[in-house]
C-alpha positions as CSV (number, residue, x, y, z in Angstrom):
1,M,54.3,64.9,-23.7
2,K,51.2,66.3,-22.0
3,F,49.3,65.7,-25.2
4,L,50.3,62.0,-25.3
5,L,49.3,61.6,-21.7
6,N,45.9,63.1,-22.3
7,L,45.4,60.9,-25.4
8,W,46.5,57.8,-23.4
9,Y,44.1,58.7,-20.5
10,K,41.2,59.2,-22.9
11,M,41.9,55.9,-24.6
12,L,42.2,54.1,-21.2
13,C,38.9,55.6,-20.0
14,S,37.0,54.8,-23.1
15,W,38.5,51.3,-23.1
16,R,37.3,50.9,-19.4
17,R,33.9,52.3,-20.4
18,F,33.7,49.8,-23.3
19,V,34.6,46.9,-21.0
20,V,32.0,47.9,-18.4
21,L,29.3,48.3,-21.1
22,C,30.2,44.9,-22.5
23,L,30.0,43.3,-19.1
24,L,26.7,45.0,-18.3
25,F,25.3,43.8,-21.7
26,L,26.4,40.2,-20.9
27,C,24.9,40.3,-17.5
28,C,21.6,41.5,-18.9
29,Q,21.6,38.8,-21.5
30,F,22.4,36.2,-18.9
31,M,19.6,37.4,-16.6
32,L,17.0,37.5,-19.4
33,G,18.1,34.1,-20.7
34,I,17.5,32.3,-17.4
35,P,14.1,30.5,-17.5
36,V,11.7,31.4,-14.7
37,A,10.5,28.7,-12.4
38,F,6.8,28.2,-13.2
39,A,6.1,25.6,-10.6
40,G,5.0,26.2,-7.0
41,I,3.4,24.5,-4.1
42,S,-0.1,25.4,-5.2
43,D,0.0,24.3,-8.8
44,D,0.3,21.0,-10.7
45,N,3.6,21.7,-12.5
46,F,6.6,19.5,-12.1
47,E,9.8,20.8,-10.6
48,G,11.3,17.8,-8.8
49,N,10.6,15.4,-6.0
50,V,7.9,16.7,-3.6
51,F,9.6,15.2,-0.5
52,I,12.9,16.8,-1.3
53,L,11.6,20.2,-2.4
54,Y,8.5,20.7,-0.1
55,G,9.1,18.3,2.7
56,G,12.8,19.1,3.0
57,N,13.4,15.4,3.3
58,A,15.7,13.6,0.9
59,S,15.9,10.6,3.2
60,L,12.5,9.3,2.0
61,V,13.5,8.9,-1.7
62,P,14.3,6.3,-2.7
63,P,12.7,4.1,0.1
64,K,15.1,2.1,2.2
65,V,13.0,-1.1,1.9
66,K,10.4,-2.5,-0.5
67,L,6.9,-3.3,0.6
68,E,7.5,-7.0,0.3
69,E,10.5,-6.8,2.7
70,S,8.7,-4.5,5.0
71,L,5.7,-6.7,5.4
72,K,8.0,-9.6,6.6
73,R,9.4,-7.4,9.4
74,D,7.8,-6.8,12.7
75,K,7.5,-3.1,12.1
76,P,4.5,-1.0,11.0
77,T,4.7,0.3,7.5
78,L,3.5,3.6,6.0
79,L,2.9,3.4,2.3
80,I,2.5,6.8,0.6
81,F,1.3,7.1,-3.0
82,Y,2.2,10.4,-4.6
83,I,2.9,12.2,-7.9
84,D,5.6,14.9,-8.2
85,D,3.4,17.3,-10.1
86,S,0.4,17.3,-7.9
87,S,-0.3,20.3,-5.7
88,D,-2.0,18.1,-3.1
89,C,1.1,15.9,-2.8
90,K,3.3,19.0,-2.6
91,Q,1.2,20.4,0.2
92,Y,1.1,17.0,2.0
93,A,4.9,16.4,1.9
94,P,5.6,18.4,5.1
95,V,3.1,16.2,7.0
96,V,4.9,13.0,5.9
97,T,8.2,14.5,6.9
98,R,6.8,15.4,10.3
99,L,5.5,11.8,10.8
100,Q,8.9,10.5,9.8
101,A,10.6,12.8,12.3
102,F,8.7,11.1,15.2
103,Y,8.3,7.6,13.9
104,G,11.1,7.1,11.3
105,R,13.2,4.7,13.3
106,V,10.3,2.4,14.2
107,V,8.1,2.6,11.1
108,D,9.1,1.7,7.5
109,F,8.2,4.7,5.3
110,I,7.7,3.7,1.7
111,P,6.9,6.5,-0.7
112,V,5.7,5.3,-4.1
113,S,5.4,7.5,-7.1
114,V,2.3,6.2,-8.9
115,D,4.2,6.8,-12.2
116,T,6.4,3.9,-11.3
117,I,3.6,1.4,-10.7
118,G,3.6,-1.0,-13.7
119,L,0.2,-1.7,-15.4
120,K,-0.9,-5.2,-14.7
121,E,-4.2,-7.1,-14.6
122,T,-3.8,-8.1,-11.0
123,Y,-1.3,-7.3,-8.3
124,A,0.0,-9.4,-5.4
125,P,-0.7,-8.2,-1.8
126,T,3.1,-7.6,-1.5
127,E,3.0,-5.1,-4.4
128,P,2.1,-1.4,-4.0
129,G,-0.3,-1.5,-6.9
130,Y,-2.5,-3.8,-5.0
131,Y,-3.4,-1.0,-2.5
132,Y,-3.4,2.0,-4.9
133,S,-7.0,3.4,-5.4
134,G,-6.2,5.9,-8.2
135,V,-6.1,9.1,-6.0
136,V,-3.1,10.9,-4.6
137,P,-2.0,11.4,-2.0
138,Q,-3.0,8.1,-0.5
139,L,-1.7,6.7,2.8
140,V,-1.9,3.0,3.7
141,V,-0.7,2.0,7.2
142,F,0.1,-1.6,8.0
143,N,0.4,-2.9,11.6
144,Q,3.3,-5.1,12.8
145,S,1.4,-8.2,11.4
146,G,1.0,-6.7,7.9
147,D,-2.7,-6.0,8.2
148,V,-4.0,-2.7,6.8
149,V,-5.2,-0.4,9.7
150,L,-5.6,2.8,7.7
151,N,-6.2,3.3,4.0
152,E,-7.2,6.9,3.1
153,T,-6.9,9.3,0.2
154,G,-6.4,13.0,0.3
155,Q,-4.6,15.0,2.9
156,V,-5.0,12.8,5.9
157,P,-4.3,14.9,9.1
158,F,-1.1,14.3,11.0
159,E,-3.2,13.7,14.1
160,K,-5.1,10.9,12.6
161,V,-2.0,9.0,11.5
162,D,-0.3,9.8,14.8
163,D,-3.3,8.3,16.7
164,I,-2.9,5.1,14.6
165,F,0.8,4.9,15.4
166,R,0.2,5.7,19.1
167,D,-2.3,2.8,19.2
168,L,0.1,0.4,17.4
169,F,2.9,1.2,19.8
170,D,0.7,1.3,22.9
171,L,1.6,5.0,23.6
172,L,-0.5,7.3,25.6
173,P,-3.2,9.3,23.8
174,R,-2.1,12.8,22.7
175,S,-4.4,14.4,25.3
176,E,-2.6,12.5,28.2
177,S,1.0,12.7,27.0
178,V,3.7,15.3,26.7
179,E,3.9,16.8,23.2
180,L,6.5,15.1,21.0
181,K,9.5,17.4,20.3
182,R,12.5,17.0,18.0
183,R,15.9,17.1,19.6
184,P,18.1,20.0,18.7
185,I,20.6,19.0,16.0
186,N,23.6,20.0,18.1
187,E,22.7,20.1,21.8
188,F,26.0,21.7,22.9
189,S,25.6,24.6,20.4
190,S,22.0,25.2,21.4
191,E,22.8,25.3,25.1
192,L,25.5,28.0,24.4
193,A,23.1,30.0,22.3
194,E,20.6,30.3,25.2
């Protein structure tokens, strides 16, 4: 009887060892089979929408209004031309998100992937292709009347666009006003945490 128990114990231990080795082998195969992400904020590789990944802002894409509709409203418009696989656009996405945090309710933000602009001989002034200069990122700011008040390419500083919006909304200059701050997401919880 003792012999049978020893034999049963050895078989059970070797069976467990076999299962553990199989699981370890499968885990190694799984980990080696997962492709490595080759894209990052400082390269020109595609990995998804820049505003979602680098700006942390899924509310920009797709835009809530089209340019034609926005120009008919009495609101300023910020038109942003971008490409998802551009390192400059990836690095600029947080600036656009910051602008939207302060002006998102009073300004129409319209991000336009230049890959979606159809090729035409001419564009109407109500189409994004009319304003695109061939470089990304590009910002075009329209005032409440639909006139262009800023059209610049590259990484336009937050402060420059903020100054334009402050002028459009007749706000105090940054040097004379209190710094804009975001509200806490849950004021009750933040008060308890302090």
